[in-house]
N, CA and C of each residue as an Amber inpcrd file, in Angstrom:
protein
   471
-155.4200000  -9.9730000 135.2750000-156.8350000  -9.7060000 135.0360000
-157.3250000  -8.6350000 136.0170000-158.0650000  -7.6880000 135.5040000
-158.5550000  -6.5960000 136.3400000-159.8650000  -7.0070000 137.0120000
-159.9580000  -6.6860000 138.2830000-161.1570000  -6.9930000 139.0740000
-161.9630000  -5.7120000 139.2390000-163.0850000  -5.6420000 138.5520000
-163.9100000  -4.4380000 138.6140000-164.8850000  -4.5160000 139.7810000
-165.1880000  -3.3600000 140.3480000-166.1330000  -3.2680000 141.4640000
-167.5460000  -3.6490000 141.0470000-167.8960000  -3.3270000 139.8140000
-169.2370000  -3.5720000 139.2910000-169.1160000  -4.2410000 137.9270000
-170.2000000  -4.8270000 137.4760000-170.2120000  -5.5040000 136.1770000
-170.3030000  -4.5060000 135.0250000-169.8390000  -4.9390000 133.8700000
-170.0080000  -4.2150000 132.5970000-169.5350000  -2.7570000 132.6360000
-168.2630000  -2.5350000 132.9460000-167.7840000  -1.1500000 132.9660000
-167.5950000  -0.5890000 131.5660000-167.6860000   0.7240000 131.4650000
-167.1690000   1.4170000 130.2880000-165.7210000   1.7180000 130.6460000
-164.7750000   1.4070000 129.7600000-163.3720000   1.5800000 130.1070000
-162.6350000   2.4990000 129.1330000-161.6060000   3.1120000 129.6860000
-160.7290000   4.0110000 128.9450000-159.2880000   3.6080000 129.2490000
-158.5000000   3.3160000 128.2170000-157.0890000   2.9860000 128.3990000
-156.2840000   4.2740000 128.5360000-155.3410000   4.2600000 129.4760000
-154.5120000   5.4380000 129.7630000-153.0740000   4.9710000 129.9280000
-152.1360000   5.7110000 129.3670000-150.7170000   5.5120000 129.6570000
-150.2140000   6.7900000 130.3130000-149.5920000   6.6560000 131.4770000
-149.1070000   7.8250000 132.2180000-147.9620000   8.4630000 131.4390000
-148.1260000   9.7400000 131.1250000-147.1670000  10.4920000 130.3150000
-146.2020000  11.2880000 131.2020000-145.0480000  11.6830000 130.6720000
-144.0860000  12.4730000 131.4630000-144.7130000  13.7400000 132.0540000
-145.5930000  14.3920000 131.3040000-146.2160000  15.6350000 131.7960000
-147.2430000  15.3840000 132.9040000-147.6020000  14.1290000 133.1540000
-148.5350000  13.7850000 134.2350000-147.8360000  13.7020000 135.5950000
-146.5050000  13.6720000 135.5800000-145.7130000  13.4260000 136.7870000
-145.4420000  14.7390000 137.5210000-145.5680000  14.6780000 138.8640000
-145.3180000  15.8740000 139.6770000-143.9440000  15.7930000 140.3420000
-143.6450000  16.7160000 141.2340000-142.3560000  16.7950000 141.9040000
-142.0270000  15.6040000 142.7800000-143.0290000  14.8120000 143.1290000
-142.7930000  13.6280000 143.9600000-142.5620000  12.3700000 143.1230000
-142.5910000  12.5240000 141.7880000-142.2560000  11.4090000 140.9120000
-143.4030000  10.4870000 140.5490000-144.6280000  10.8970000 140.8600000
-145.8030000  10.0880000 140.4810000-146.8440000  10.9780000 139.8290000
-147.8790000  10.3560000 139.2780000-148.9350000  11.1340000 138.6180000
-149.5840000  12.0760000 139.6290000-149.7020000  13.3160000 139.2430000
-150.2950000  14.3300000 140.1040000-151.7810000  14.0920000 140.2770000
-152.2970000  14.4140000 141.4670000-153.7190000  14.1690000 141.7400000
-154.6460000  14.9210000 140.7900000-154.2320000  16.0650000 140.2870000
-155.0990000  16.7980000 139.3570000-155.2240000  16.0750000 138.0210000
-154.2060000  15.2890000 137.6700000-154.2480000  14.5210000 136.4280000
-155.3170000  13.4300000 136.5300000-155.4360000  12.8170000 137.7070000
-156.4640000  11.8020000 137.9090000-157.8530000  12.3970000 137.6440000
-158.0640000  13.6370000 138.0960000-159.3600000  14.2960000 137.8830000
-159.6120000  14.4840000 136.3840000-158.5750000  14.8400000 135.6350000
-158.7570000  14.9980000 134.1840000-159.0790000  13.6510000 133.5420000
-158.5250000  12.5520000 134.0720000-158.8510000  11.2220000 133.5420000
-160.3000000  10.8640000 133.8430000-160.7880000  11.2380000 135.0320000
-162.2050000  11.0100000 135.3590000-163.0930000  11.7230000 134.3440000
-162.7590000  12.9720000 134.0780000-163.5420000  13.7750000 133.1440000
-163.5240000  13.1690000 131.7430000-162.3400000  12.7760000 131.2810000
-162.2180000  12.1900000 129.9430000-163.0320000  10.9020000 129.8300000
-162.9710000  10.0770000 130.8560000-163.7080000   8.8120000 130.8400000
-165.2200000   9.0670000 130.8190000-165.6860000  10.0090000 131.6400000
-167.1240000  10.3280000 131.6800000-167.5940000  10.8600000 130.3340000
-166.8200000  11.7680000 129.7260000-167.1910000  12.3260000 128.4260000
-167.2550000  11.2330000 127.3650000-166.2440000  10.3790000 127.3470000
-166.2250000   9.3440000 126.3190000-167.3610000   8.3470000 126.5180000
-167.6900000   8.0520000 127.7820000-168.8190000   7.1540000 128.0340000
-170.1200000   7.8000000 127.5510000-170.3360000   9.0720000 127.8900000
-171.5390000   9.7680000 127.4350000-171.6260000   9.7820000 125.9170000
-170.4940000  10.0680000 125.2710000-170.4790000  10.0770000 123.8030000
-170.8000000   8.7040000 123.2390000-170.2740000   7.6470000 123.8770000
-170.5400000   6.2850000 123.3910000-172.0150000   5.9170000 123.5180000
-172.6950000   6.5320000 124.4820000-174.1290000   6.2940000 124.6670000
-174.9680000   7.1030000 123.6830000-174.3640000   8.1730000 123.1260000
-175.0850000   8.9770000 122.1480000-175.2780000  10.4310000 122.5300000
-174.5830000  10.8990000 123.5780000-174.6680000  12.3130000 123.9700000
-173.2690000  12.9030000 124.0540000-172.9130000  13.6900000 123.0520000
-171.6160000  14.3540000 123.0410000-171.7630000  15.8320000 123.3460000
-170.6570000  16.5120000 123.3450000-170.6490000  17.9340000 123.6950000
-171.5160000  18.7580000 122.7350000-171.5370000  18.4120000 121.4580000
-172.3790000  19.1530000 120.5040000-173.8670000  18.9590000 120.8150000
-174.2370000  17.7500000 121.2590000-175.6270000  17.5070000 121.6650000
-175.9830000  18.3790000 122.8670000-175.0650000  18.4680000 123.8080000
-175.2940000  19.3050000 124.9920000-175.5360000  20.7550000 124.5730000
-174.7120000  21.2450000 123.6600000-174.8640000  22.6420000 123.2030000
-176.2010000  22.8430000 122.4880000-176.5490000  21.9050000 121.6070000
-177.8050000  22.0070000 120.8600000-179.0100000  21.9870000 121.7930000
-178.9630000  21.1270000 122.7970000-180.0760000  20.9950000 123.7430000
-180.0690000  22.0730000 124.8240000-178.9660000  22.8320000 124.9140000
-178.7740000  23.8350000 125.9620000-178.8830000  23.2010000 127.3560000
-178.4090000  21.9670000 127.4680000-178.3790000  21.2350000 128.7400000
-177.0580000  20.4860000 128.8300000-176.5760000  20.3200000 130.0490000
-175.3450000  19.5690000 130.2780000-175.3640000  18.9980000 131.6890000
-174.5880000  17.9460000 131.8690000-174.3820000  17.3830000 133.1970000
-173.0730000  17.9670000 133.7190000-173.1860000  18.8340000 134.7310000
-172.0260000  19.5260000 135.2980000-171.6550000  18.8990000 136.6370000
-170.3690000  18.8590000 136.9160000-169.9000000  18.2850000 138.1830000
-170.4010000  19.1280000 139.3440000-171.0160000  18.4520000 140.2990000
-171.4630000  19.0670000 141.5440000-170.5080000  18.6940000 142.6760000
-170.0640000  17.4250000 142.6820000-169.2060000  16.9480000 143.7590000
-168.3460000  15.7800000 143.2810000-167.0590000  15.8350000 143.6380000
-166.1510000  14.7000000 143.4530000-165.8100000  14.1380000 144.8290000
-165.8350000  12.8210000 144.9590000-165.3050000  12.1340000 146.1350000
-164.2690000  11.1600000 145.5930000-163.0110000  11.3450000 146.0080000
-161.9290000  10.5610000 145.4320000-161.0880000   9.9290000 146.5250000
-160.8720000   8.6270000 146.4060000-159.9200000   7.9180000 147.2520000
-158.7170000   7.5680000 146.3900000-157.5800000   8.2050000 146.7020000
-156.3240000   7.8990000 146.0220000-155.6670000   6.7560000 146.7950000
-155.6600000   5.5580000 146.2280000-155.2290000   4.3630000 146.9530000
-153.7630000   3.9910000 146.7220000-153.2710000   4.2170000 145.5160000
-151.8820000   3.9010000 145.1630000-151.4300000   4.8850000 144.0850000
-150.1330000   5.0240000 143.9650000-149.5680000   5.9570000 142.9860000
-149.4350000   5.3080000 141.6130000-149.5180000   6.1580000 140.5910000
-149.2320000   5.7620000 139.2070000-147.9410000   6.4600000 138.7960000
-147.1500000   5.7690000 137.9570000-145.8480000   6.2800000 137.5600000
-145.7390000   6.3640000 136.0390000-144.7960000   7.1970000 135.5940000
-144.5870000   7.3770000 134.1630000-144.4650000   6.0270000 133.4540000
-145.2010000   5.8900000 132.3670000-145.1780000   4.6730000 131.5710000
-146.1720000   3.6100000 132.0070000-146.7790000   3.7610000 133.1910000
-147.7820000   2.7830000 133.6360000-148.9460000   2.7560000 132.6570000
-149.3810000   1.5640000 132.3120000-150.6070000   1.3880000 131.5320000
-151.7390000   1.1750000 132.5190000-152.7650000   1.9910000 132.3940000
-153.8970000   1.9990000 133.3160000-155.1940000   1.8110000 132.5430000
-156.2280000   1.4150000 133.2710000-157.5730000   1.3740000 132.7010000
-158.5100000   2.0470000 133.6930000-159.2000000   3.0850000 133.2300000
-160.2170000   3.7700000 134.0310000-161.5650000   3.1990000 133.6310000
-162.3600000   2.8180000 134.6290000-163.7030000   2.2940000 134.3840000
-164.7180000   3.2390000 135.0080000-165.8930000   3.2970000 134.4000000
-166.9720000   4.0990000 134.9700000-168.2980000   3.3970000 134.7910000
-169.1900000   3.7190000 135.7080000-170.5670000   3.2190000 135.6860000
-171.4770000   4.3460000 136.1700000-172.6420000   4.4780000 135.5680000
-173.6780000   5.3580000 136.1220000-174.4110000   4.5110000 137.1500000
-174.3400000   4.9180000 138.4180000-174.8740000   4.0770000 139.4870000
-176.1360000   4.6340000 140.1330000-176.4370000   5.9000000 139.8850000
-177.6520000   6.4800000 140.4620000-178.0730000   7.6840000 139.6280000
-179.3620000   7.8570000 139.5330000-179.9020000   9.0900000 138.9540000
-181.3310000   9.2270000 139.3830000-181.7670000  10.4620000 139.4430000
-183.1560000  10.7120000 139.8480000-184.0580000  11.0180000 138.6580000
-183.4860000  10.9990000 137.4610000-184.2030000  11.2890000 136.2040000
-184.7620000  12.7040000 136.1820000-184.2500000  13.5580000 137.0430000
-184.6700000  14.9590000 137.0910000-183.4590000  15.8730000 136.9570000
-182.6270000  15.8920000 138.0280000-181.4850000  16.8000000 138.0580000
-180.1370000  16.1100000 138.2640000-180.1050000  15.0480000 139.0690000
-178.8240000  14.4810000 139.5110000-178.5350000  13.1030000 138.9310000
-177.2280000  12.8740000 138.7540000-176.7330000  11.5840000 138.2940000
-175.3950000  11.3470000 138.9850000-175.1280000  10.0950000 139.3780000
-173.8640000   9.7520000 140.0370000-173.1390000   8.6720000 139.2510000
-171.8470000   8.8890000 139.0680000-170.9660000   7.9180000 138.4300000
-169.9920000   7.3720000 139.4620000-169.6770000   6.0900000 139.3390000
-168.6070000   5.4630000 140.1050000-167.4550000   5.2450000 139.1460000
-166.2330000   5.4570000 139.6150000-165.0300000   5.2480000 138.8210000
-164.0720000   4.3380000 139.5710000-163.2980000   3.5840000 138.8240000
-162.2280000   2.7580000 139.3760000-161.0740000   2.7940000 138.3870000
-159.8760000   3.0510000 138.8980000-158.6790000   3.0990000 138.0630000
-157.7590000   1.9540000 138.4650000-157.3840000   1.1180000 137.5040000
-156.5180000  -0.0400000 137.7660000-155.2570000   0.0160000 136.9150000
-154.1690000  -0.5040000 137.4890000-152.9180000  -0.6370000 136.7590000
-152.8990000  -2.0200000 136.1050000-152.5850000  -2.0690000 134.8270000
-152.6340000  -3.3090000 134.0590000-151.5980000  -4.3200000 134.5490000
-150.3850000  -3.8750000 134.8660000-149.2880000  -4.8040000 135.1720000
-149.5400000  -5.6860000 136.3850000-150.2070000  -5.1510000 137.4070000
-150.4270000  -5.9390000 138.6240000-151.8920000  -6.0080000 139.0580000
-152.7810000  -5.3530000 138.3090000-154.2010000  -5.3830000 138.6390000
-154.5940000  -4.5190000 139.8180000-153.6470000  -3.7620000 140.3630000
-153.9200000  -2.9400000 141.5500000-154.9200000  -1.8340000 141.2330000
-155.8410000  -1.6120000 142.1640000-156.7490000  -0.4720000 142.0720000
-156.0240000   0.7400000 142.6520000-155.8870000   1.7800000 141.8450000
-155.1710000   2.9830000 142.2550000-156.1000000   4.0680000 142.7870000
-157.3480000   4.0360000 142.3420000-158.2820000   5.1030000 142.6890000
-159.7000000   4.5710000 142.6170000-160.5250000   5.0570000 143.5150000
-161.9800000   4.9000000 143.4130000-162.5700000   6.2850000 143.6130000
-163.6100000   6.5790000 142.8530000-164.2190000   7.9050000 142.9570000
-165.7050000   7.8260000 142.6620000-166.3970000   8.8020000 143.1770000
-167.7960000   9.0300000 142.8450000-167.9250000  10.4950000 142.4680000
-168.6190000  10.7310000 141.3840000-168.8830000  12.0960000 140.9560000
-170.3850000  12.2620000 140.8240000-170.9050000  13.3020000 141.4580000
-172.3120000  13.6510000 141.3290000-172.4050000  14.8100000 140.3420000
-173.2660000  14.6330000 139.3690000-173.5010000  15.6450000 138.3460000
-174.8930000  16.2270000 138.5250000-175.0550000  17.4800000 138.1280000
-176.3530000  18.1390000 138.1210000-176.6160000  18.6460000 136.7130000
-177.8210000  18.4480000 136.2470000-178.1960000  18.9500000 134.9220000
-178.3620000  20.4610000 134.9950000-177.6940000  21.1430000 134.0720000
-177.7950000  22.5970000 134.0140000-178.2270000  23.0430000 132.6180000
-178.7570000  24.2410000 132.5640000-178.9960000  24.9290000 131.3030000
-177.6650000  25.5910000 130.9380000-177.0760000  25.2170000 129.8210000
-175.7550000  25.7010000 129.4490000-175.7270000  27.2260000 129.3520000
-176.7470000  27.8240000 128.7680000-176.7530000  29.2680000 128.5220000
-176.8010000  30.0970000 129.8010000-177.3280000  29.5310000 130.8880000
-177.4310000  30.2970000 132.1400000-176.6010000  29.7100000 133.2780000
-176.2430000  28.4310000 133.1680000-175.5210000  27.7690000 134.2440000
-176.4030000  27.3540000 135.4100000-177.7020000  27.5540000 135.2650000
-178.6410000  27.2350000 136.3460000-179.1560000  25.8060000 136.2120000
-179.4540000  25.1760000 137.3560000-180.0230000  23.8210000 137.3140000
-181.3270000  23.7940000 136.5220000-181.4710000  22.7800000 135.6960000
-182.6860000  22.5550000 134.8940000-182.9140000  21.0620000 134.7790000
-184.1780000  20.6770000 134.7060000-184.5200000  19.2540000 134.5610000
-183.8740000  18.6590000 133.3110000-183.5460000  17.3790000 133.4330000
-183.0010000  16.6600000 132.2830000-184.0490000  16.6020000 131.1790000
-183.6440000  16.8640000 129.9480000-184.5850000  16.6950000 128.8440000
-184.8370000  15.1950000 128.6260000-185.9500000  14.8470000 127.9920000
-186.2700000  13.4270000 127.7720000-185.1570000  12.6290000 127.1040000
-184.3990000  13.2480000 126.1950000-183.3270000  12.5130000 125.5150000
-182.2310000  12.1060000 126.4970000-181.9620000  12.9000000 127.5330000
-180.9790000  12.5210000 128.5390000-181.4440000  11.2620000 129.2590000
-182.7100000  11.2400000 129.6280000-183.2630000  10.0920000 130.3500000
-183.1950000   8.8470000 129.4780000-183.5330000   9.0110000 128.2260000
-183.5010000   7.9020000 127.2680000-182.0820000   7.3630000 127.0720000
-181.1310000   8.2560000 126.8540000-179.7610000   7.8490000 126.5430000
-179.0310000   7.3390000 127.7830000-179.1290000   8.0530000 128.8970000
-178.3870000   7.6290000 130.0870000-178.9530000   6.3490000 130.6960000
-180.1910000   6.0270000 130.4080000-180.7520000   4.7470000 130.8780000
-179.9500000   3.5690000 130.3250000-179.4020000   3.7290000 129.1030000
-178.6060000   2.6580000 128.4940000-177.3140000   2.4050000 129.2550000
-176.8450000   3.3950000 130.0100000-175.5880000   3.2620000 130.7360000
-175.7480000   3.0030000 132.2160000-176.9700000   2.8640000 132.6770000
-177.2400000   2.6740000 134.1040000-176.8080000   1.2890000 134.5750000
-176.1400000   1.2390000 135.7380000-175.6810000  -0.0020000 136.3640000
-176.1600000  -0.0180000 137.8050000-176.5030000  -1.1920000 138.2870000
-176.8840000  -1.3390000 139.6920000-175.6420000  -1.2770000 140.5670000
-175.6460000  -0.3950000 141.5700000-174.5770000  -0.3510000 142.5550000
-174.7630000  -1.5250000 143.5100000-173.6710000  -2.0940000 143.9830000
-173.7330000  -3.2180000 144.9110000-173.2790000  -2.7460000 146.2860000
-174.2000000  -2.3580000 147.1590000-173.7840000  -1.9030000 148.4860000
-173.0250000  -3.0120000 149.2050000-171.9630000  -2.6420000 149.9020000
-171.1480000  -3.6390000 150.5960000-171.1900000  -3.5080000 152.1000000
-172.0670000  -2.6530000 152.6040000-172.1530000  -2.4780000 154.0390000
-171.1130000  -1.5150000 154.5790000-170.2380000  -1.0030000 153.7300000
-169.1920000  -0.0670000 154.1590000-169.3170000   1.2620000 153.4380000
-170.5130000   1.6600000 153.1050000-170.7040000   2.9450000 152.4590000
-170.6630000   2.9030000 150.9530000-170.7660000   1.7240000 150.3630000
-170.8020000   1.6180000 148.9140000-169.4450000   1.2860000 148.3270000
-169.4130000   1.1980000 147.0190000-168.2210000   0.7280000 146.3040000
-167.0280000   1.6490000 146.5070000-167.2350000   2.9320000 146.7810000
-166.1270000   3.8650000 146.9160000-165.1940000   3.4640000 148.0580000
-165.7380000   2.8860000 149.1040000-164.9460000   2.6480000 150.3100000
-164.3560000   1.2630000 150.4130000-164.3010000   0.5200000 149.3490000
-163.6820000  -0.8060000 149.3930000-162.1740000  -0.6570000 149.4710000
-161.5230000  -1.6610000 150.0210000-160.0800000  -1.8040000 150.1040000
-159.5050000  -1.1250000 151.2840000
């Protein structure tokens, strides 16, 4: 059974593929970043905001900062589950997601991450306030972060 840092995660199932493996025999750190991106996109789409909506609205949530703790390695054939939660937003420009990656076979947490996004105007790349539909849709995915006295969920373990 997987132990999630927060309640009610949005999850994405992942199987580590041969092309994910680097020269050291484990999943390359850049692959983990692509899994974060895929999970965030799929969560946004599940809430009702996909890439076509972003283009139509000329607004998008662009990565401003990644903070990643790589805790354990993943290997070819490992079945993993990536979870995400929207844990903070100012309803203007910024939104923060927490991520946790677990291996199914032993329940081990392999990664914890936080990504801060900034709302941009797609056509110019400049920061712009979130349109009302972003506030409406992302509110459905908002989760309360549980501070643990050690800098938040990212720093557990």
